C-alpha angles and dihedrals in degrees: 000000000000117000113239123188109248092235087069101034096045100083090058095066100031126107126210119201118171090342096302130110120245124200110247132181090213119117129053123357091230143016136203126214120260139179094024115126118242110270091023123098139216111246115232111202138191095244133015093273133102090226096052119111115274118242100177144002113224116209118246090245097046121136134178096056101164114226115237097168140294136230135194127021128109129318118240088254092052093047090049099047109028123095117241090258091051090047089055092050094046090048090054092047093048110021119193115243123183128198111225141170118228124175091340095310121114125203148117128285132177111270095220089071096055132084128186110257137158119252103240104133102117108163118240112258118261104232094198093054125092121186125206125178113217116224119170121226110258111275093021135095102194144053141191120218125195118192146137130237130189136195113328095352118123135176128220113203109197115209125182110222137170133216113279097024119118120236118200122186135175135175135201118186141177090224118063090216094058110108142156135223131195120221125195121230116298101006143078091214100110126228089200127030114193096198086062104032108031141247099305135056137169115191137168108234112244099199144010120269149079112313121200122220103194120197116196148144122252114255098258091055091042092053090052090051092237121166136217136200109213141180118211120195120194133179133174117194142163136057114289125234105244121212121255109261117248089245088070102030117021118235128226104256113271095004137089090233128108097201145002131208145159113252134190115249139178113210140177133017110322089021114246121204117244141143120266131194115239135192129185137207106198113215101183146348095265101070098279110142149127113246115197115199123192129191138151130247104195106302092342120101111217128196131187124189118199127185117217118198115194091341097313127102109238106165146010142186090252126099090231124084124263122236135163147190129199120238113176106299092345132096108210100210119198126197106192111309102306105056124063120167126188104214122184119224090229092058094053098040103029130237 
């Protein structure tokens, strides 16, 4: 399929009723990002408005943005008859916004940065990776796995877990350079690193999703094509904290979040004060919630998920410990020494 700039393609899948633009899911199945400089990102927002909270930043080279409908822009008659200057003025008066889904996040982006494109970006297979999904036998909450790996092979064990549950993992291996990591949903940035923290961990899960327990050999052993026979023990216990239903606490459209806000953060070493975007899934009426915080470090997008129980932060998806102090109606939450977040009580618990 040929790529067409959205400014040309837009009138084809645009409806006009009584002179007003209506969102429609007609048009292409997918878009790619266009006209965004390398290293910059397309802002995805909660509503079709420049001032709306941001829910994601889409890379300049991104493809496979699923089309969920657009609104605004020019009618076909306007596009056909207006001069270039008039088109620019009309575009500024009635900008085109499109609702898209990208990497499981739904939001609104400016249509002028989209072009129709087929979604054909399947990643090449990783021949060294093996994937196994963990499903506990009915009536049990643990399992024991015995396997062998060799050289650069590694195994990803996928385990569905929910906020508030406790994940316990341990590894015994015939090779001293055989370790495991635990990665939170959607990232390879580990919340537990076995080569630094040992062969056993017990952590409270901060957010719902698929967690990855990755078993591997350290590089020196992998290069020498060594092997290891290992036993991995996994258990998932405890009652999860379910999210408040939308009927009792409205959700941001197209997201699992109950609210969004801009928080004050201090990041880095030494910490530097900046603003961070934050989102919350409230899991009760007592200050139990998952707070997700996002910020940028140069071109890198960072995310931190923190579980609050009865108003206190108890767990996160970082390898470093969580601590906090109270300051008025703020919980100053610290992750290790390089992440400090000022989180208001009202944001966690709701108004």
